[in-house]
C-alpha positions in Angstrom: 0.2 0.3 -0.4 1.5 3.4 -0.9 1.6 6.6 1.4 -1.5 8.2 -1.8 -3.5 4.4 -0.7 -3.4 5.3 2.8 -3.9 8.9 2.5 -7.4 8.4 0.2 -8.6 5.8 2.5 -8.1 8.0 5.9 -9.4 11.2 4.3 -13.1 11.0 6.1 -14.0 13.0 9.0 -11.9 13.5 12.5 -13.8 11.1 14.4 -13.7 8.2 11.5 -11.0 5.9 12.5 -9.9 3.0 9.5 -7.6 -0.3 10.0 -5.8 -1.3 7.1 -4.1 -4.4 7.2 -0.6 -4.8 6.1 0.0 -5.6 2.7 2.8 -7.7 1.6 4.3 -7.3 -2.1 5.6 -10.4 -3.7 8.1 -10.3 -5.5 7.6 -11.0 -9.0 9.2 -14.2 -10.7 12.3 -13.6 -12.5 11.4 -16.7 -14.8 9.1 -16.4 -17.8 6.7 -19.1 -17.4 3.9 -20.1 -20.6 0.3 -20.1 -20.0 -1.0 -23.5 -17.9 2.8 -24.4 -17.3 3.8 -25.3 -13.7 6.5 -23.8 -11.9 8.9 -25.8 -10.4 10.2 -23.5 -7.0 13.9 -23.1 -7.2 16.1 -24.2 -4.7 16.4 -22.6 -1.2 18.8 -20.8 0.3 22.1 -22.5 1.1 25.1 -21.8 3.9 28.5 -23.7 4.0 29.7 -23.5 7.7 32.9 -24.2 9.5 32.6 -25.9 13.1 36.0 -25.2 14.0 35.7 -24.2 18.2 33.8 -26.7 20.7 33.6 -24.5 23.8 34.9 -27.1 26.7 32.8 -25.9 29.6 29.2 -26.1 27.5 30.7 -29.8 26.6 31.3 -30.3 30.7 28.0 -29.1 31.6 25.8 -30.9 29.1 27.7 -34.0 29.5 27.2 -33.7 33.4 23.5 -33.0 33.1 22.9 -35.9 30.8 25.3 -38.3 32.8 23.0 -37.7 35.7 19.7 -38.0 33.8 21.1 -41.6 32.6 22.1 -42.1 36.4 18.4 -41.4 37.7 16.9 -43.7 34.8 19.3 -46.7 35.5 18.6 -46.5 38.9 14.6 -46.4 38.5 15.1 -49.2 35.8 16.6 -51.2 38.5 14.1 -50.5 40.9 11.6 -51.8 39.0 13.4 -54.7 37.8 14.2 -55.9 41.0 10.7 -55.5 42.3 8.8 -57.2 39.3 11.3 -60.3 39.7 10.1 -60.1 43.2 6.8 -59.8 42.4 6.9 -62.6 39.9 8.7 -64.9 42.5 12.0 -65.5 40.9 14.0 -65.1 44.2 11.6 -67.8 46.0 12.5 -70.2 43.2 16.5 -69.1 43.4 16.0 -69.3 46.6 14.4 -73.5 46.4 16.9 -74.3 43.8 19.8 -73.6 46.1 17.4 -75.7 48.9 17.8 -78.6 46.7 21.5 -78.2 45.2 22.2 -78.4 48.8 20.0 -80.6 50.1 19.5 -79.4 53.1 16.3 -78.9 54.8 16.5 -75.7 56.5 15.7 -72.3 55.0 18.8 -70.5 56.3 19.6 -69.5 52.7 18.2 -66.6 51.4 19.2 -65.0 48.2 18.0 -61.3 49.2 20.2 -61.0 51.9 22.7 -61.1 49.2 20.6 -59.3 46.5 18.6 -57.2 48.5 16.4 -54.4 47.2 19.3 -51.6 48.9 22.4 -53.8 47.8 21.6 -53.7 44.3 20.2 -50.2 44.2 23.1 -48.9 46.5 25.7 -50.5 44.3 23.9 -48.8 40.9 23.9 -45.8 42.4 27.8 -46.1 42.8 28.0 -47.0 39.5 26.3 -44.8 38.0 28.1 -41.8 40.1 31.5 -43.7 38.6 29.7 -43.2 35.2 29.3 -39.5 35.7 32.7 -38.7 36.6 34.1 -40.8 33.9 31.6 -39.1 30.9 31.9 -35.9 32.0 35.6 -36.4 32.0 36.2 -37.9 28.9 33.7 -35.4 27.3 35.8 -32.7 28.1 38.9 -34.1 27.1 37.4 -35.1 23.7 36.0 -31.3 23.5 39.9 -30.4 24.1 41.0 -33.0 21.8 38.4 -31.5 18.7 39.5 -27.9 19.0 43.2 -28.9 18.7 42.4 -31.2 15.2 40.2 -28.7 14.3 42.8 -26.0 14.3 45.4 -28.7 12.7 42.2 -29.5 10.1 39.9 -26.9 9.6 36.8 -28.6 11.4 34.0 -29.9 10.4 32.3 -28.2 7.3 28.4 -28.4 7.7 26.3 -27.4 4.5 22.5 -26.0 5.6 19.7 -25.4 3.5 16.7 -23.4 3.5 13.5 -25.7 2.7 10.7 -23.7 0.2 
C-alpha cells in the first residue's frame, strides 16, 4: 500500500478511524512462464559453515547433565526390575533351587540377603556415580582434542539449506 492509498482511505471525518491491514508485496517471478505451465520452485538458500571451536565448559555441563539423567534412569530401571522379579517370585525359586542343590532342609539360605533391594540400588548408585565422573571427564577431554584437531584440519564443514 502506498502513501497515497493510505491518505485516500483516511480522509474522512476526524471522528472516523480506519484500520488498514498490512499488505506484503510478492516478488515477481523472474522466470517467464508459459500459460498453463507449472512453475517449479528453485532451491532454497544454502550456507556452508565450518565448526572450528567447541567450548569445553559447555560440553562439560552438557555431559554432566546427561550423565546425571542417565543415573536417575538407571536407578529407577533397576528398582523396577528388582520389584518385578520379586513380584513374579524369582527370588523364591532361586531359594528353592539352592535348598534342593545343597540337600539341606533348613531354610538358612536367602538370596535377598545377598541381592536385596538396598544392595542392588546402592551398587547401581555407586556405578552410576563413577559413570557420571568418567563420562564428564571424557567429554571434556574430547572437546579439547576436537579443538586441537580443528586447528590443524579446519574443523567439520556443515551445509545448511533452507526448505521452500
